[in-house]
C-alpha positions in Angstrom: 148.2 156.5 -39.2 150.6 153.8 -38.0 149.8 152.3 -34.6 152.3 152.0 -31.8 152.4 149.2 -29.2 151.8 150.4 -25.7 154.8 150.0 -23.3 154.2 147.2 -20.8 154.3 148.7 -17.3 154.6 145.2 -15.9 158.1 145.0 -17.5 159.5 148.1 -16.0 160.9 146.1 -13.1 163.0 144.1 -15.6 164.6 147.4 -16.8 165.4 148.3 -13.2 166.8 144.8 -12.6 169.1 145.1 -15.7 170.4 148.5 -14.6 171.1 147.5 -10.9 172.4 144.1 -11.7 174.8 145.5 -14.2 176.2 148.0 -11.7 176.5 145.3 -9.1 178.2 142.7 -11.3 180.6 145.2 -12.7 181.6 146.4 -9.2 180.1 149.9 -9.5 178.2 148.9 -6.4 180.6 147.0 -4.1 179.8 144.2 -1.7 178.4 145.7 1.5 177.7 149.0 -0.1 174.3 150.6 0.5 172.1 151.1 -2.6 170.2 154.4 -3.0 166.7 154.3 -1.4 163.7 153.1 -3.4 162.6 156.7 -3.8 166.1 157.7 -5.1 166.3 154.8 -7.6 162.8 155.6 -8.7 163.7 159.2 -9.4 167.0 158.3 -11.1 165.4 155.8 -13.5 162.1 157.6 -14.0 160.0 154.7 -12.9 157.5 154.1 -10.1 158.5 152.8 -6.7 156.5 149.6 -7.3 158.9 148.7 -10.2 161.9 149.4 -8.0 160.5 147.3 -5.1 159.8 144.4 -7.4 163.3 144.6 -8.9 164.9 144.7 -5.5 163.0 141.6 -4.5 164.2 139.8 -7.7 167.8 140.9 -7.0 167.4 139.5 -3.5 166.2 136.2 -4.9 169.3 136.1 -7.1 171.5 136.6 -4.0 172.8 140.0 -5.1 171.2 142.3 -2.5 170.1 142.1 1.1 166.9 144.0 1.9 166.3 145.0 5.5 162.8 146.6 6.0 163.0 150.1 7.3 166.8 150.1 6.7 169.0 150.3 3.6 169.3 147.7 0.9 172.9 146.6 0.6 174.9 144.6 -2.0 175.1 141.1 -0.6 177.6 139.9 -3.2 178.8 141.1 -6.5 180.6 138.1 -7.9 179.6 136.2 -10.9 180.2 132.8 -9.3 177.6 133.5 -6.6 175.1 134.9 -9.2 175.5 131.7 -11.3 175.1 129.4 -8.3 171.8 131.1 -7.3 170.6 131.2 -11.0 171.4 127.5 -11.4 169.6 126.6 -8.2 166.5 128.7 -9.2 166.4 127.1 -12.7 166.8 123.6 -11.2 163.9 124.3 -8.9 161.8 125.6 -11.7 162.5 122.7 -14.0 161.8 120.1 -11.3 158.5 121.8 -10.3 157.3 122.5 -13.8 157.4 120.1 -16.7 159.7 121.9 -19.1 159.4 121.1 -22.8 161.9 121.8 -25.5 160.4 125.3 -26.1 161.1 126.3 -22.4 164.7 124.9 -22.6 165.4 126.8 -25.9 163.9 130.0 -24.4 166.0 129.6 -21.3 169.2 129.0 -23.4 168.4 132.1 -25.4 168.0 134.2 -22.3 171.2 132.9 -20.7 173.3 133.4 -23.9 172.0 136.9 -24.4 172.7 137.8 -20.8 176.2 136.3 -21.0 177.0 138.2 -24.2 175.7 141.5 -22.6 177.8 140.9 -19.5 180.9 140.1 -21.5 180.4 143.2 -23.6 180.1 145.3 -20.5 183.2 143.8 -19.0 185.1 144.4 -22.3 184.1 148.0 -22.3 185.3 148.5 -18.7 188.6 146.8 -19.5 189.1 149.1 -22.4 188.9 152.2 -20.2 
């Protein structure tokens, strides 16, 4: 019998981030618009609320959403320039606080290039419709 690798629950929030970030950056969720509740997002994506909560915190750190406890989470900004500014700031902080070697820099480059290609493909699909 062939073995299967277990799905890493700790990475579920990354899937939620990808889904919400894509919808924000493509304008499906507009600036100032309220996102569905944590419970609703959890049900829509079939993940636990913990993954949704962690994803929303990460999106807040990226400057894409504004979380108000006990109230709705809204899209703070949905433009690429703001996203890249926050990302650049976060990477700069990381690299200044942690000694990055060539492996870290290559890994970061791979992540950025992959994300950029994914984003450009999504924009191209939208433009074709």
